N, CA, C and O atoms as a GROMACS GRO file, in nm:
protein
  240
    1MET      N    1  -2.039  -4.054  -3.932
    1MET     CA    2  -2.092  -4.027  -3.824
    1MET      C    3  -2.147  -3.884  -3.843
    1MET      O    4  -2.094  -3.806  -3.923
    2ALA      N    5  -2.253  -3.850  -3.767
    2ALA     CA    6  -2.355  -3.712  -3.758
    2ALA      C    7  -2.248  -3.617  -3.703
    2ALA      O    8  -2.146  -3.647  -3.641
    3LYS      N    9  -2.292  -3.501  -3.739
    3LYS     CA   10  -2.203  -3.375  -3.663
    3LYS      C   11  -2.336  -3.271  -3.637
    3LYS      O   12  -2.437  -3.270  -3.707
    4ILE      N   13  -2.315  -3.199  -3.539
    4ILE     CA   14  -2.373  -3.082  -3.502
    4ILE      C   15  -2.315  -2.943  -3.526
    4ILE      O   16  -2.205  -2.910  -3.482
    5LYS      N   17  -2.394  -2.864  -3.596
    5LYS     CA   18  -2.344  -2.728  -3.614
    5LYS      C   19  -2.393  -2.650  -3.520
    5LYS      O   20  -2.516  -2.646  -3.512
    6ALA      N   21  -2.324  -2.580  -3.438
    6ALA     CA   22  -2.392  -2.497  -3.338
    6ALA      C   23  -2.330  -2.356  -3.368
    6ALA      O   24  -2.216  -2.338  -3.412
    7THR      N   25  -2.433  -2.249  -3.334
    7THR     CA   26  -2.366  -2.121  -3.343
    7THR      C   27  -2.400  -2.046  -3.204
    7THR      O   28  -2.503  -2.077  -3.143
    8TRP      N   29  -2.333  -1.968  -3.166
    8TRP     CA   30  -2.358  -1.898  -3.037
    8TRP      C   31  -2.423  -1.777  -3.057
    8TRP      O   32  -2.351  -1.684  -3.093
    9ILE      N   33  -2.558  -1.751  -3.041
    9ILE     CA   34  -2.645  -1.654  -3.070
    9ILE      C   35  -2.680  -1.512  -2.941
    9ILE      O   36  -2.727  -1.400  -2.961
   10LYS      N   37  -2.643  -1.564  -2.840
   10LYS     CA   38  -2.662  -1.476  -2.730
   10LYS      C   39  -2.564  -1.460  -2.625
   10LYS      O   40  -2.539  -1.566  -2.567
   11SER      N   41  -2.501  -1.354  -2.582
   11SER     CA   42  -2.407  -1.329  -2.493
   11SER      C   43  -2.410  -1.403  -2.358
   11SER      O   44  -2.523  -1.429  -2.316
   12ALA      N   45  -2.306  -1.442  -2.285
   12ALA     CA   46  -2.288  -1.538  -2.155
   12ALA      C   47  -2.294  -1.428  -2.048
   12ALA      O   48  -2.293  -1.464  -1.930
   13ILE      N   49  -2.299  -1.299  -2.078
   13ILE     CA   50  -2.256  -1.190  -1.942
   13ILE      C   51  -2.411  -1.208  -1.895
   13ILE      O   52  -2.514  -1.209  -1.963
   14CYS      N   53  -2.392  -1.223  -1.755
   14CYS     CA   54  -2.488  -1.207  -1.664
   14CYS      C   55  -2.566  -1.365  -1.655
   14CYS      O   56  -2.682  -1.391  -1.626
   15PHE      N   57  -2.482  -1.434  -1.684
   15PHE     CA   58  -2.513  -1.594  -1.676
   15PHE      C   59  -2.385  -1.656  -1.601
   15PHE      O   60  -2.267  -1.624  -1.615
   16PRO      N   61  -2.445  -1.757  -1.513
   16PRO     CA   62  -2.367  -1.811  -1.419
   16PRO      C   63  -2.194  -1.863  -1.490
   16PRO      O   64  -2.171  -1.896  -1.606
   17GLU      N   65  -2.131  -1.858  -1.413
   17GLU     CA   66  -1.976  -1.886  -1.453
   17GLU      C   67  -1.966  -2.036  -1.529
   17GLU      O   68  -1.903  -2.058  -1.633
   18ARG      N   69  -2.037  -2.123  -1.459
   18ARG     CA   70  -2.048  -2.258  -1.510
   18ARG      C   71  -2.116  -2.267  -1.677
   18ARG      O   72  -2.087  -2.359  -1.753
   19GLN      N   73  -2.186  -2.180  -1.707
   19GLN     CA   74  -2.236  -2.170  -1.832
   19GLN      C   75  -2.152  -2.101  -1.924
   19GLN      O   76  -2.161  -2.124  -2.044
   20LYS      N   77  -2.065  -2.012  -1.874
   20LYS     CA   78  -1.960  -1.937  -1.950
   20LYS      C   79  -1.852  -2.056  -1.983
   20LYS      O   80  -1.820  -2.074  -2.100
   21ARG      N   81  -1.798  -2.136  -1.882
   21ARG     CA   82  -1.710  -2.236  -1.920
   21ARG      C   83  -1.762  -2.321  -2.004
   21ARG      O   84  -1.685  -2.367  -2.089
   22THR      N   85  -1.892  -2.360  -2.005
   22THR     CA   86  -1.957  -2.460  -2.094
   22THR      C   87  -1.941  -2.394  -2.264
   22THR      O   88  -1.895  -2.462  -2.355
   23ILE      N   89  -1.976  -2.292  -2.277
   23ILE     CA   90  -1.955  -2.222  -2.400
   23ILE      C   91  -1.804  -2.232  -2.459
   23ILE      O   92  -1.786  -2.258  -2.578
   24LYS      N   93  -1.689  -2.206  -2.364
   24LYS     CA   94  -1.555  -2.204  -2.410
   24LYS      C   95  -1.537  -2.345  -2.437
   24LYS      O   96  -1.474  -2.374  -2.538
   25ALA      N   97  -1.588  -2.454  -2.350
   25ALA     CA   98  -1.550  -2.585  -2.362
   25ALA      C   99  -1.588  -2.658  -2.512
   25ALA      O  100  -1.524  -2.750  -2.564
   26LEU      N  101  -1.700  -2.598  -2.561
   26LEU     CA  102  -1.762  -2.624  -2.662
   26LEU      C  103  -1.688  -2.570  -2.803
   26LEU      O  104  -1.712  -2.606  -2.919
   27GLY      N  105  -1.603  -2.486  -2.761
   27GLY     CA  106  -1.510  -2.438  -2.873
   27GLY      C  107  -1.539  -2.286  -2.916
   27GLY      O  108  -1.476  -2.236  -3.010
   28PHE      N  109  -1.629  -2.218  -2.851
   28PHE     CA  110  -1.653  -2.095  -2.913
   28PHE      C  111  -1.551  -1.979  -2.873
   28PHE      O  112  -1.493  -1.976  -2.765
   29LYS      N  113  -1.539  -1.893  -2.967
   29LYS     CA  114  -1.429  -1.784  -2.932
   29LYS      C  115  -1.501  -1.648  -2.927
   29LYS      O  116  -1.478  -1.560  -2.844
   30LYS      N  117  -1.592  -1.643  -3.025
   30LYS     CA  118  -1.668  -1.500  -3.036
   30LYS      C  119  -1.821  -1.518  -3.037
   30LYS      O  120  -1.865  -1.629  -3.067
   31LEU      N  121  -1.887  -1.439  -3.012
   31LEU     CA  122  -2.024  -1.453  -3.049
   31LEU      C  123  -2.059  -1.437  -3.197
   31LEU      O  124  -2.000  -1.365  -3.279
   32ASN      N  125  -2.177  -1.526  -3.220
   32ASN     CA  126  -2.223  -1.521  -3.358
   32ASN      C  127  -2.106  -1.604  -3.464
   32ASN      O  128  -2.094  -1.590  -3.585
   33SER      N  129  -2.035  -1.684  -3.379
   33SER     CA  130  -1.940  -1.775  -3.429
   33SER      C  131  -2.028  -1.936  -3.452
   33SER      O  132  -2.139  -1.959  -3.403
   34CYS      N  133  -1.962  -2.016  -3.520
   34CYS     CA  134  -2.016  -2.151  -3.545
   34CYS      C  135  -1.894  -2.240  -3.519
   34CYS      O  136  -1.775  -2.209  -3.530
   35VAL      N  137  -1.942  -2.346  -3.484
   35VAL     CA  138  -1.855  -2.442  -3.469
   35VAL      C  139  -1.929  -2.604  -3.512
   35VAL      O  140  -2.050  -2.620  -3.498
   36GLU      N  141  -1.852  -2.703  -3.559
   36GLU     CA  142  -1.909  -2.841  -3.573
   36GLU      C  143  -1.850  -2.919  -3.475
   36GLU      O  144  -1.730  -2.920  -3.448
   37LEU      N  145  -1.952  -2.998  -3.413
   37LEU     CA  146  -1.911  -3.102  -3.299
   37LEU      C  147  -1.967  -3.230  -3.351
   37LEU      O  148  -2.050  -3.242  -3.441
   38PRO      N  149  -1.898  -3.340  -3.266
   38PRO     CA  150  -1.939  -3.470  -3.313
   38PRO      C  151  -2.079  -3.502  -3.240
   38PRO      O  152  -2.092  -3.472  -3.121
   39ASP      N  153  -2.153  -3.545  -3.291
   39ASP     CA  154  -2.282  -3.569  -3.223
   39ASP      C  155  -2.287  -3.716  -3.124
   39ASP      O  156  -2.329  -3.825  -3.164
   40ASN      N  157  -2.238  -3.691  -3.001
   40ASN     CA  158  -2.232  -3.790  -2.913
   40ASN      C  159  -2.322  -3.724  -2.766
   40ASN      O  160  -2.355  -3.607  -2.745
   41PRO      N  161  -2.339  -3.819  -2.699
   41PRO     CA  162  -2.417  -3.788  -2.566
   41PRO      C  163  -2.368  -3.649  -2.464
   41PRO      O  164  -2.442  -3.568  -2.409
   42SER      N  165  -2.210  -3.656  -2.463
   42SER     CA  166  -2.163  -3.539  -2.393
   42SER      C  167  -2.152  -3.431  -2.433
   42SER      O  168  -2.129  -3.338  -2.356
   43VAL      N  169  -2.166  -3.412  -2.589
   43VAL     CA  170  -2.184  -3.280  -2.646
   43VAL      C  171  -2.339  -3.253  -2.644
   43VAL      O  172  -2.380  -3.141  -2.616
   44ARG      N  173  -2.407  -3.336  -2.669
   44ARG     CA  174  -2.548  -3.310  -2.664
   44ARG      C  175  -2.583  -3.258  -2.502
   44ARG      O  176  -2.683  -3.189  -2.487
   45GLY      N  177  -2.524  -3.282  -2.418
   45GLY     CA  178  -2.544  -3.272  -2.293
   45GLY      C  179  -2.511  -3.139  -2.258
   45GLY      O  180  -2.588  -3.067  -2.195
   46MET      N  181  -2.368  -3.092  -2.309
   46MET     CA  182  -2.341  -2.958  -2.300
   46MET      C  183  -2.434  -2.847  -2.375
   46MET      O  184  -2.447  -2.734  -2.328
   47ILE      N  185  -2.490  -2.883  -2.481
   47ILE     CA  186  -2.556  -2.819  -2.568
   47ILE      C  187  -2.717  -2.772  -2.475
   47ILE      O  188  -2.787  -2.670  -2.473
   48GLU      N  189  -2.723  -2.906  -2.408
   48GLU     CA  190  -2.877  -2.881  -2.360
   48GLU      C  191  -2.854  -2.775  -2.211
   48GLU      O  192  -2.939  -2.703  -2.159
   49HIS      N  193  -2.724  -2.793  -2.173
   49HIS     CA  194  -2.703  -2.706  -2.054
   49HIS      C  195  -2.700  -2.551  -2.091
   49HIS      O  196  -2.709  -2.475  -1.994
   50VAL      N  197  -2.688  -2.500  -2.203
   50VAL     CA  198  -2.669  -2.384  -2.269
   50VAL      C  199  -2.762  -2.338  -2.382
   50VAL      O  200  -2.740  -2.242  -2.456
   51ARG      N  201  -2.872  -2.419  -2.385
   51ARG     CA  202  -2.949  -2.433  -2.507
   51ARG      C  203  -3.016  -2.285  -2.535
   51ARG      O  204  -3.059  -2.261  -2.648
   52HIS      N  205  -3.023  -2.188  -2.434
   52HIS     CA  206  -3.074  -2.076  -2.453
   52HIS      C  207  -2.984  -1.976  -2.493
   52HIS      O  208  -3.027  -1.861  -2.505
   53LEU      N  209  -2.860  -2.003  -2.517
   53LEU     CA  210  -2.752  -1.908  -2.576
   53LEU      C  211  -2.736  -1.943  -2.722
   53LEU      O  212  -2.691  -1.860  -2.802
   54LEU      N  213  -2.773  -2.071  -2.758
   54LEU     CA  214  -2.713  -2.111  -2.875
   54LEU      C  215  -2.851  -2.161  -2.977
   54LEU      O  216  -2.966  -2.189  -2.943
   55LYS      N  217  -2.796  -2.158  -3.096
   55LYS     CA  218  -2.878  -2.224  -3.215
   55LYS      C  219  -2.812  -2.343  -3.269
   55LYS      O  220  -2.690  -2.336  -3.288
   56TRP      N  221  -2.880  -2.461  -3.300
   56TRP     CA  222  -2.789  -2.581  -3.328
   56TRP      C  223  -2.870  -2.663  -3.430
   56TRP      O  224  -2.993  -2.659  -3.428
   57GLU      N  225  -2.804  -2.734  -3.513
   57GLU     CA  226  -2.896  -2.831  -3.590
   57GLU      C  227  -2.780  -2.946  -3.605
   57GLU      O  228  -2.664  -2.918  -3.572
   58VAL      N  229  -2.812  -3.072  -3.654
   58VAL     CA  230  -2.774  -3.204  -3.684
   58VAL      C  231  -2.768  -3.165  -3.845
   58VAL      O  232  -2.855  -3.128  -3.924
   59VAL      N  233  -2.608  -3.194  -3.858
   59VAL     CA  234  -2.557  -3.208  -4.016
   59VAL      C  235  -2.527  -3.350  -4.068
   59VAL      O  236  -2.431  -3.404  -4.014
   60GLU      N  237  -2.576  -3.403  -4.141
   60GLU     CA  238  -2.545  -3.534  -4.177
   60GLU      C  239  -2.407  -3.541  -4.243
   60GLU      O  240  -2.363  -3.649  -4.282
   0.00000   0.00000   0.00000
């Protein structure tokens, strides 16, 4: 199964609380950290919601 490698590149300060909670739900702890997530529709939807704060790529 494919994985998504996501990096948190922009601070969530001054963004809505819902987007801050989405960042936390994706598993990020600190700015500039990376997480590997399963490639499924729910994770893709969360990434789409905060796409302006992340950089991501699909990893085989």
